[in-house]
C-alpha positions as CSV (number, residue, x, y, z in Angstrom):
1,X,-73.3,59.3,-75.0
2,X,-76.7,59.9,-76.6
3,X,-77.9,63.4,-77.6
4,X,-79.8,65.2,-74.7
5,X,-81.2,68.3,-76.5
6,X,-83.7,69.0,-73.7
7,X,-81.0,69.1,-71.0
8,X,-79.0,72.2,-69.9
9,X,-76.2,71.5,-67.4
10,X,-76.0,74.3,-65.0
11,X,-73.0,73.0,-63.2
12,X,-69.9,71.5,-64.8
13,X,-66.1,72.0,-64.9
14,X,-63.4,72.4,-67.4
15,X,-59.9,71.2,-66.6
16,X,-57.2,73.1,-68.6
17,X,-54.5,70.4,-68.6
18,X,-53.6,66.8,-69.0
19,X,-55.2,64.0,-67.1
20,X,-51.9,62.7,-65.9
21,X,-51.3,66.1,-64.5
22,X,-54.5,66.0,-62.6
23,X,-54.0,62.5,-61.4
24,X,-50.5,63.5,-60.0
25,X,-52.0,66.5,-58.1
26,X,-54.9,64.5,-56.6
27,X,-52.5,61.8,-55.4
28,X,-49.8,63.9,-54.0
29,X,-51.6,67.0,-52.8
30,X,-51.2,67.8,-49.0
31,X,-54.8,68.7,-49.0
32,X,-56.2,65.5,-50.3
33,X,-57.3,64.4,-46.9
34,X,-59.0,67.6,-46.1
35,X,-61.3,68.0,-49.0
36,X,-63.8,65.5,-50.6
37,X,-63.2,66.8,-54.1
38,X,-59.8,65.3,-54.3
39,X,-61.5,61.8,-54.2
40,X,-64.4,62.6,-56.3
41,X,-62.9,63.1,-59.8
42,X,-64.4,60.6,-62.5
43,X,-61.8,60.4,-65.2
44,X,-64.4,58.8,-67.5
45,X,-66.0,62.2,-67.6
46,X,-63.0,64.3,-68.5
47,X,-63.9,64.4,-72.1
48,X,-65.7,67.5,-71.9
49,X,-65.9,68.1,-75.7
50,X,-67.9,65.1,-76.1
51,X,-70.3,65.7,-73.2
52,X,-70.9,69.4,-74.3
53,X,-71.9,68.1,-77.6
54,X,-74.7,66.1,-76.1
55,X,-76.5,68.7,-74.1
56,X,-78.3,71.9,-75.3
57,X,-76.2,74.3,-73.1
58,X,-74.1,74.5,-70.0
59,X,-72.6,76.6,-67.3
60,X,-69.0,75.9,-67.6
61,X,-66.7,76.8,-64.7
62,X,-63.0,76.1,-63.9
63,X,-61.9,72.8,-62.4
64,X,-61.2,74.0,-58.8
65,X,-58.7,72.4,-56.3
66,X,-56.5,74.2,-53.6
67,X,-53.7,74.4,-56.1
68,X,-55.8,76.0,-58.9
69,X,-54.3,79.3,-60.2
70,X,-57.5,81.2,-60.7
71,X,-56.3,83.7,-63.1
72,X,-54.9,81.1,-65.4
73,X,-57.9,78.9,-65.0
74,X,-60.2,81.7,-65.9
75,X,-58.2,82.7,-69.0
76,X,-58.1,79.0,-70.3
77,X,-61.8,78.6,-69.7
78,X,-62.8,81.7,-71.8
79,X,-60.4,80.4,-74.5
80,X,-61.9,77.1,-74.5
81,X,-65.5,78.4,-74.5
82,X,-64.9,80.4,-77.7
83,X,-65.0,77.2,-79.7
84,X,-68.7,76.6,-78.9
85,X,-71.9,78.4,-79.6
86,X,-73.5,81.0,-77.2
87,X,-75.2,78.1,-75.5
88,X,-72.0,77.3,-73.6
89,X,-71.6,80.0,-70.8
90,X,-68.2,80.5,-69.1
91,X,-68.5,81.2,-65.5
92,X,-65.2,82.5,-64.0
93,X,-64.1,82.1,-60.5
94,X,-63.9,85.3,-58.4
95,X,-60.4,86.0,-57.5
96,X,-59.1,87.5,-54.3
97,X,-55.5,88.0,-55.5
98,X,-55.7,89.3,-59.0
99,X,-58.2,91.4,-60.9
100,X,-60.9,89.2,-62.3
101,X,-63.2,91.9,-63.3
102,X,-62.4,91.6,-66.9
103,X,-63.9,88.2,-67.0
104,X,-67.0,89.2,-65.0
105,X,-67.7,91.8,-67.7
106,X,-67.9,89.2,-70.3
107,X,-69.8,86.6,-68.2
108,X,-73.4,86.3,-67.0
109,X,-72.3,85.2,-63.5
110,X,-69.5,83.9,-61.3
111,X,-68.4,81.1,-59.0
112,X,-67.0,80.9,-55.6
113,X,-65.7,77.9,-53.9
114,X,-65.0,77.3,-50.4
115,X,-61.6,75.6,-51.1
116,X,-60.3,79.0,-52.5
117,X,-62.7,81.4,-50.8
118,X,-63.2,81.9,-47.1
119,X,-66.7,83.0,-46.0
120,X,-66.0,86.7,-45.3
121,X,-65.8,89.8,-47.3
122,X,-62.7,91.4,-48.6
123,X,-62.2,94.4,-50.8
124,X,-61.3,92.6,-53.9
125,X,-64.4,90.5,-53.8
126,X,-66.6,93.4,-52.8
127,X,-65.7,95.0,-56.1
128,X,-66.8,91.9,-57.9
129,X,-70.0,91.6,-56.0
130,X,-70.7,95.2,-56.9
131,X,-70.3,94.6,-60.5
132,X,-72.5,91.4,-60.3
133,X,-75.1,93.3,-58.5
134,X,-75.2,96.3,-60.9
135,X,-75.8,94.0,-63.8
136,X,-78.2,91.7,-61.9
137,X,-75.8,88.8,-62.6
138,X,-75.5,85.7,-60.3
139,X,-73.1,84.1,-58.1
140,X,-72.7,80.2,-57.7
141,X,-71.6,79.1,-54.3
142,X,-71.9,76.6,-51.6
143,X,-73.8,76.6,-48.4
144,X,-72.6,73.5,-46.5
145,X,-72.3,74.9,-42.9
146,X,-73.5,77.6,-40.7
147,X,-70.7,80.0,-41.5
148,X,-71.4,80.0,-45.2
149,X,-75.2,80.1,-44.3
150,X,-74.7,83.4,-42.6
151,X,-72.5,84.5,-45.7
152,X,-75.5,84.0,-48.0
153,X,-77.5,86.1,-45.7
154,X,-74.9,88.8,-45.8
155,X,-74.9,88.9,-49.6
156,X,-78.6,89.0,-49.9
157,X,-78.9,91.9,-47.4
158,X,-76.0,94.0,-48.9
159,X,-76.6,93.3,-52.7
160,X,-80.2,93.8,-53.5
161,X,-80.0,92.8,-57.2
162,X,-77.5,89.8,-56.9
163,X,-78.9,86.4,-57.6
164,X,-77.5,83.5,-55.9
165,X,-77.3,79.9,-57.1
166,X,-76.7,77.4,-54.3
167,X,-74.8,74.4,-55.6
168,X,-76.0,70.8,-54.7
169,X,-79.4,72.1,-53.3
170,X,-77.4,73.5,-50.5
171,X,-76.7,70.0,-49.3
172,X,-74.3,69.4,-46.4
173,X,-73.4,65.6,-46.8
174,X,-72.8,65.2,-43.1
175,X,-75.9,67.1,-41.9
176,X,-79.3,66.4,-43.5
177,X,-81.0,68.8,-40.9
178,X,-78.7,71.6,-42.2
179,X,-79.7,70.9,-45.6
180,X,-83.4,71.1,-44.8
181,X,-82.8,74.3,-43.0
182,X,-81.1,75.8,-46.1
183,X,-84.0,74.7,-48.3
184,X,-86.6,76.0,-45.8
185,X,-84.9,79.3,-45.2
186,X,-84.7,80.2,-48.9
187,X,-87.9,78.7,-50.1
188,X,-89.5,82.2,-50.2
189,X,-86.4,84.1,-51.3
190,X,-87.0,84.8,-54.9
191,X,-83.2,85.7,-55.6
192,X,-82.0,82.3,-54.5
193,X,-81.9,79.4,-56.9
194,X,-80.6,75.8,-56.5
195,X,-78.8,73.3,-58.9
196,X,-79.2,69.5,-58.4
197,X,-75.6,68.8,-59.0
198,X,-74.4,65.5,-57.3
199,X,-77.8,65.0,-55.8
200,X,-79.1,61.4,-56.5
201,X,-81.0,61.0,-53.2
202,X,-84.6,60.7,-54.2
203,X,-85.7,62.0,-50.8
204,X,-83.6,65.2,-50.9
205,X,-84.8,65.9,-54.5
206,X,-88.5,65.2,-53.5
207,X,-88.2,67.5,-50.5
208,X,-86.6,70.2,-52.6
209,X,-89.2,70.1,-55.1
210,X,-92.0,70.2,-52.5
211,X,-90.7,73.3,-50.8
212,X,-88.8,75.3,-53.4
213,X,-90.8,76.6,-56.4
214,X,-89.9,74.4,-59.3
215,X,-88.8,77.5,-61.4
216,X,-85.8,78.1,-59.1
217,X,-84.5,74.6,-59.5
218,X,-81.9,73.8,-62.2
219,X,-80.4,70.6,-63.4
220,X,-76.6,70.2,-62.8
221,X,-74.1,67.3,-63.0
222,X,-70.8,68.7,-61.4
223,X,-69.1,66.9,-64.1
224,X,-66.4,65.3,-63.5
225,X,-66.7,65.5,-59.7
226,X,-69.1,62.5,-59.6
227,X,-67.9,59.0,-58.7
228,X,-70.3,56.9,-60.6
229,X,-70.3,54.6,-63.7
230,X,-72.8,56.6,-65.6
231,X,-73.0,59.9,-63.7
232,X,-74.7,62.0,-66.5
233,X,-77.4,59.4,-67.3
234,X,-77.9,58.8,-63.6
235,X,-78.4,62.5,-62.9
236,X,-81.0,62.9,-65.6
237,X,-82.8,59.8,-64.6
238,X,-82.9,60.9,-61.0
239,X,-85.0,63.9,-62.3
240,X,-87.1,61.8,-64.6
241,X,-88.1,59.4,-61.9
242,X,-89.4,62.0,-59.5
243,X,-93.1,62.1,-58.8
244,X,-93.8,65.5,-60.4
245,X,-95.5,66.4,-63.6
246,X,-93.6,66.1,-67.1
247,X,-93.7,69.8,-67.4
248,X,-91.9,70.3,-64.2
249,X,-89.2,67.7,-65.1
250,X,-88.7,69.6,-68.5
251,X,-88.5,73.0,-66.5
252,X,-85.7,71.6,-64.1
253,X,-83.8,69.9,-66.9
254,X,-84.0,72.8,-69.3
255,X,-86.5,75.6,-69.3
256,X,-86.0,77.1,-65.9
257,X,-82.3,78.0,-66.5
258,X,-83.1,79.5,-70.0
259,X,-85.6,81.6,-68.4
260,X,-83.2,82.6,-65.7
261,X,-80.5,83.6,-68.3
262,X,-82.9,85.7,-70.4
263,X,-84.1,87.6,-67.2
């Protein structure tokens, strides 16, 4: 894979185990028919070391399945990230069952995933939200249905300094109208940002860029959850082929997230 010095990947995952272990979990899990992620792992993209060596930086978060032990995944993520420069930012998963605050203290943001986190408040996560809010950190989450749509509203109203990054441009794969609703709802909300992970649809990308200020859109790949022969190259290409200015393309691929981190 060629060097991509002007690309910052704002959404990628680290798997702390062997590929054969992952394959076994994916093929035998009782949850495999309930969640799309069990069928979207690209084993050609598991070599995270090689990929991280090609980009200028990344938000790196644990590999997430229903079976994931969040505490172990967070611990492994931070140990792995220490081998890289400061341009690789470990993003821990918020944990409802064990105390994850030690990782939030060391990170610039956190991640929730609908597989492990229901869209309602609980005391454990409220503690994490307060920490994120106090230090103006960010939370990456999904907004794929009306329940989680309302959840985003709750977080914005309750935590006035919390910044939210909606993964996959807020896309619901089964409901384009809901996707448009999310984009339209938060177009003027300065604390809501979007990443482009898994979005190759030119119409979705075009609409997002027409309604969301460019500075609030970040490039992301969702590696290795992309079933394509050349997912990284295709993801970058999908941005480069948009009918927007060269400076906007550079901002989405790199500059926007750097500005976001520094502020």
